[in-house]
Chimera marker file (.cmm) of the C-alpha trace (Angstrom):
<marker_set name="trace">
<marker id="1" x="-0.021" y="-0.108" z="-0.286" r="1" g="1" b="0" radius="0.5"/>
<marker id="2" x="2.705" y="2.325" z="0.745" r="1" g="1" b="0" radius="0.5"/>
<marker id="3" x="4.644" y="2.131" z="-2.801" r="1" g="1" b="0" radius="0.5"/>
<marker id="4" x="0.967" y="2.625" z="-4.217" r="1" g="1" b="0" radius="0.5"/>
<marker id="5" x="0.822" y="6.191" z="-2.092" r="1" g="1" b="0" radius="0.5"/>
<marker id="6" x="4.465" y="7.026" z="-3.263" r="1" g="1" b="0" radius="0.5"/>
<marker id="7" x="5.795" y="6.336" z="0.208" r="1" g="1" b="0" radius="0.5"/>
<marker id="8" x="9.251" y="5.237" z="0.248" r="1" g="1" b="0" radius="0.5"/>
<marker id="9" x="8.938" y="3.594" z="3.649" r="1" g="1" b="0" radius="0.5"/>
<marker id="10" x="6.407" y="1.436" z="4.618" r="1" g="1" b="0" radius="0.5"/>
<marker id="11" x="7.061" y="2.699" z="8.551" r="1" g="1" b="0" radius="0.5"/>
<marker id="12" x="5.823" y="5.847" z="7.860" r="1" g="1" b="0" radius="0.5"/>
<marker id="13" x="2.687" y="4.362" z="6.712" r="1" g="1" b="0" radius="0.5"/>
<marker id="14" x="2.329" y="2.747" z="9.943" r="1" g="1" b="0" radius="0.5"/>
<marker id="15" x="3.144" y="5.814" z="11.924" r="1" g="1" b="0" radius="0.5"/>
<marker id="16" x="0.579" y="7.961" z="10.212" r="1" g="1" b="0" radius="0.5"/>
<marker id="17" x="-2.039" y="5.219" z="10.717" r="1" g="1" b="0" radius="0.5"/>
<marker id="18" x="-1.170" y="4.981" z="14.681" r="1" g="1" b="0" radius="0.5"/>
<marker id="19" x="-1.111" y="8.435" z="14.818" r="1" g="1" b="0" radius="0.5"/>
<marker id="20" x="-4.883" y="8.403" z="13.309" r="1" g="1" b="0" radius="0.5"/>
<marker id="21" x="-5.858" y="5.810" z="15.466" r="1" g="1" b="0" radius="0.5"/>
<marker id="22" x="-4.462" y="7.687" z="18.396" r="1" g="1" b="0" radius="0.5"/>
<marker id="23" x="-6.289" y="11.274" z="17.058" r="1" g="1" b="0" radius="0.5"/>
<marker id="24" x="-9.786" y="9.120" z="16.790" r="1" g="1" b="0" radius="0.5"/>
<marker id="25" x="-9.752" y="7.729" z="20.141" r="1" g="1" b="0" radius="0.5"/>
<marker id="26" x="-9.085" y="4.082" z="19.429" r="1" g="1" b="0" radius="0.5"/>
<marker id="27" x="-5.648" y="4.072" z="20.527" r="1" g="1" b="0" radius="0.5"/>
<marker id="28" x="-4.194" y="5.576" z="23.787" r="1" g="1" b="0" radius="0.5"/>
<marker id="29" x="-1.397" y="7.988" z="23.114" r="1" g="1" b="0" radius="0.5"/>
<marker id="30" x="-1.068" y="11.472" z="22.533" r="1" g="1" b="0" radius="0.5"/>
<marker id="31" x="-3.062" y="13.520" z="20.220" r="1" g="1" b="0" radius="0.5"/>
<marker id="32" x="-1.620" y="15.310" z="17.276" r="1" g="1" b="0" radius="0.5"/>
<marker id="33" x="-3.442" y="18.466" z="18.588" r="1" g="1" b="0" radius="0.5"/>
<marker id="34" x="-2.280" y="17.779" z="22.131" r="1" g="1" b="0" radius="0.5"/>
<marker id="35" x="1.233" y="17.497" z="21.016" r="1" g="1" b="0" radius="0.5"/>
<marker id="36" x="1.268" y="20.569" z="18.833" r="1" g="1" b="0" radius="0.5"/>
<marker id="37" x="-0.235" y="22.793" z="22.030" r="1" g="1" b="0" radius="0.5"/>
<marker id="38" x="2.651" y="21.099" z="24.011" r="1" g="1" b="0" radius="0.5"/>
<marker id="39" x="5.289" y="22.298" z="21.634" r="1" g="1" b="0" radius="0.5"/>
<marker id="40" x="3.739" y="25.646" z="21.469" r="1" g="1" b="0" radius="0.5"/>
<marker id="41" x="4.018" y="25.999" z="25.316" r="1" g="1" b="0" radius="0.5"/>
<marker id="42" x="7.340" y="24.835" z="25.514" r="1" g="1" b="0" radius="0.5"/>
<marker id="43" x="8.345" y="27.219" z="22.770" r="1" g="1" b="0" radius="0.5"/>
<marker id="44" x="6.592" y="30.080" z="24.972" r="1" g="1" b="0" radius="0.5"/>
<marker id="45" x="7.989" y="29.034" z="28.245" r="1" g="1" b="0" radius="0.5"/>
<marker id="46" x="11.653" y="29.163" z="26.718" r="1" g="1" b="0" radius="0.5"/>
<marker id="47" x="10.851" y="32.767" z="25.265" r="1" g="1" b="0" radius="0.5"/>
<marker id="48" x="9.610" y="33.885" z="28.540" r="1" g="1" b="0" radius="0.5"/>
<marker id="49" x="12.590" y="32.637" z="30.383" r="1" g="1" b="0" radius="0.5"/>
<marker id="50" x="14.735" y="34.306" z="27.914" r="1" g="1" b="0" radius="0.5"/>
<marker id="51" x="12.702" y="37.576" z="28.488" r="1" g="1" b="0" radius="0.5"/>
<marker id="52" x="12.791" y="36.844" z="32.461" r="1" g="1" b="0" radius="0.5"/>
<marker id="53" x="16.761" y="36.609" z="32.118" r="1" g="1" b="0" radius="0.5"/>
<marker id="54" x="17.177" y="39.695" z="30.076" r="1" g="1" b="0" radius="0.5"/>
<marker id="55" x="15.027" y="41.760" z="32.669" r="1" g="1" b="0" radius="0.5"/>
<marker id="56" x="16.934" y="40.024" z="35.507" r="1" g="1" b="0" radius="0.5"/>
<marker id="57" x="20.145" y="41.112" z="33.770" r="1" g="1" b="0" radius="0.5"/>
<marker id="58" x="18.653" y="44.711" z="33.242" r="1" g="1" b="0" radius="0.5"/>
<marker id="59" x="17.407" y="45.377" z="36.835" r="1" g="1" b="0" radius="0.5"/>
<marker id="60" x="20.937" y="44.484" z="38.262" r="1" g="1" b="0" radius="0.5"/>
<marker id="61" x="22.311" y="46.783" z="35.871" r="1" g="1" b="0" radius="0.5"/>
<marker id="62" x="19.788" y="49.732" z="36.731" r="1" g="1" b="0" radius="0.5"/>
<marker id="63" x="20.799" y="48.929" z="40.473" r="1" g="1" b="0" radius="0.5"/>
<marker id="64" x="24.199" y="49.250" z="40.463" r="1" g="1" b="0" radius="0.5"/>
<marker id="65" x="23.929" y="52.581" z="38.367" r="1" g="1" b="0" radius="0.5"/>
<marker id="66" x="21.836" y="53.695" z="41.142" r="1" g="1" b="0" radius="0.5"/>
<marker id="67" x="24.320" y="52.601" z="43.945" r="1" g="1" b="0" radius="0.5"/>
<marker id="68" x="27.109" y="54.418" z="42.161" r="1" g="1" b="0" radius="0.5"/>
<marker id="69" x="28.335" y="58.128" z="43.370" r="1" g="1" b="0" radius="0.5"/>
<marker id="70" x="27.190" y="60.867" z="41.432" r="1" g="1" b="0" radius="0.5"/>
<marker id="71" x="29.355" y="61.945" z="38.351" r="1" g="1" b="0" radius="0.5"/>
<marker id="72" x="28.541" y="65.716" z="38.621" r="1" g="1" b="0" radius="0.5"/>
<link id1="1" id2="2" r="1" g="1" b="0" radius="0.2"/>
<link id1="2" id2="3" r="1" g="1" b="0" radius="0.2"/>
<link id1="3" id2="4" r="1" g="1" b="0" radius="0.2"/>
<link id1="4" id2="5" r="1" g="1" b="0" radius="0.2"/>
<link id1="5" id2="6" r="1" g="1" b="0" radius="0.2"/>
<link id1="6" id2="7" r="1" g="1" b="0" radius="0.2"/>
<link id1="7" id2="8" r="1" g="1" b="0" radius="0.2"/>
<link id1="8" id2="9" r="1" g="1" b="0" radius="0.2"/>
<link id1="9" id2="10" r="1" g="1" b="0" radius="0.2"/>
<link id1="10" id2="11" r="1" g="1" b="0" radius="0.2"/>
<link id1="11" id2="12" r="1" g="1" b="0" radius="0.2"/>
<link id1="12" id2="13" r="1" g="1" b="0" radius="0.2"/>
<link id1="13" id2="14" r="1" g="1" b="0" radius="0.2"/>
<link id1="14" id2="15" r="1" g="1" b="0" radius="0.2"/>
<link id1="15" id2="16" r="1" g="1" b="0" radius="0.2"/>
<link id1="16" id2="17" r="1" g="1" b="0" radius="0.2"/>
<link id1="17" id2="18" r="1" g="1" b="0" radius="0.2"/>
<link id1="18" id2="19" r="1" g="1" b="0" radius="0.2"/>
<link id1="19" id2="20" r="1" g="1" b="0" radius="0.2"/>
<link id1="20" id2="21" r="1" g="1" b="0" radius="0.2"/>
<link id1="21" id2="22" r="1" g="1" b="0" radius="0.2"/>
<link id1="22" id2="23" r="1" g="1" b="0" radius="0.2"/>
<link id1="23" id2="24" r="1" g="1" b="0" radius="0.2"/>
<link id1="24" id2="25" r="1" g="1" b="0" radius="0.2"/>
<link id1="25" id2="26" r="1" g="1" b="0" radius="0.2"/>
<link id1="26" id2="27" r="1" g="1" b="0" radius="0.2"/>
<link id1="27" id2="28" r="1" g="1" b="0" radius="0.2"/>
<link id1="28" id2="29" r="1" g="1" b="0" radius="0.2"/>
<link id1="29" id2="30" r="1" g="1" b="0" radius="0.2"/>
<link id1="30" id2="31" r="1" g="1" b="0" radius="0.2"/>
<link id1="31" id2="32" r="1" g="1" b="0" radius="0.2"/>
<link id1="32" id2="33" r="1" g="1" b="0" radius="0.2"/>
<link id1="33" id2="34" r="1" g="1" b="0" radius="0.2"/>
<link id1="34" id2="35" r="1" g="1" b="0" radius="0.2"/>
<link id1="35" id2="36" r="1" g="1" b="0" radius="0.2"/>
<link id1="36" id2="37" r="1" g="1" b="0" radius="0.2"/>
<link id1="37" id2="38" r="1" g="1" b="0" radius="0.2"/>
<link id1="38" id2="39" r="1" g="1" b="0" radius="0.2"/>
<link id1="39" id2="40" r="1" g="1" b="0" radius="0.2"/>
<link id1="40" id2="41" r="1" g="1" b="0" radius="0.2"/>
<link id1="41" id2="42" r="1" g="1" b="0" radius="0.2"/>
<link id1="42" id2="43" r="1" g="1" b="0" radius="0.2"/>
<link id1="43" id2="44" r="1" g="1" b="0" radius="0.2"/>
<link id1="44" id2="45" r="1" g="1" b="0" radius="0.2"/>
<link id1="45" id2="46" r="1" g="1" b="0" radius="0.2"/>
<link id1="46" id2="47" r="1" g="1" b="0" radius="0.2"/>
<link id1="47" id2="48" r="1" g="1" b="0" radius="0.2"/>
<link id1="48" id2="49" r="1" g="1" b="0" radius="0.2"/>
<link id1="49" id2="50" r="1" g="1" b="0" radius="0.2"/>
<link id1="50" id2="51" r="1" g="1" b="0" radius="0.2"/>
<link id1="51" id2="52" r="1" g="1" b="0" radius="0.2"/>
<link id1="52" id2="53" r="1" g="1" b="0" radius="0.2"/>
<link id1="53" id2="54" r="1" g="1" b="0" radius="0.2"/>
<link id1="54" id2="55" r="1" g="1" b="0" radius="0.2"/>
<link id1="55" id2="56" r="1" g="1" b="0" radius="0.2"/>
<link id1="56" id2="57" r="1" g="1" b="0" radius="0.2"/>
<link id1="57" id2="58" r="1" g="1" b="0" radius="0.2"/>
<link id1="58" id2="59" r="1" g="1" b="0" radius="0.2"/>
<link id1="59" id2="60" r="1" g="1" b="0" radius="0.2"/>
<link id1="60" id2="61" r="1" g="1" b="0" radius="0.2"/>
<link id1="61" id2="62" r="1" g="1" b="0" radius="0.2"/>
<link id1="62" id2="63" r="1" g="1" b="0" radius="0.2"/>
<link id1="63" id2="64" r="1" g="1" b="0" radius="0.2"/>
<link id1="64" id2="65" r="1" g="1" b="0" radius="0.2"/>
<link id1="65" id2="66" r="1" g="1" b="0" radius="0.2"/>
<link id1="66" id2="67" r="1" g="1" b="0" radius="0.2"/>
<link id1="67" id2="68" r="1" g="1" b="0" radius="0.2"/>
<link id1="68" id2="69" r="1" g="1" b="0" radius="0.2"/>
<link id1="69" id2="70" r="1" g="1" b="0" radius="0.2"/>
<link id1="70" id2="71" r="1" g="1" b="0" radius="0.2"/>
<link id1="71" id2="72" r="1" g="1" b="0" radius="0.2"/>
</marker_set>
């Protein structure tokens, strides 16, 4: 069947079939929608962590500037 569909690997077809069964609720596992949402949340979490680190560094920098004696 894989060859008739132009798929080079029969295993690819098996994986697609298993995922389709999971998505339909026939087989237990993580659905495609859940997997996509998890990936999105992981990317968002990583971006928020980076932003948090930048803000921490900036606040430390500005706090150090405030502690320095005036240059007037």
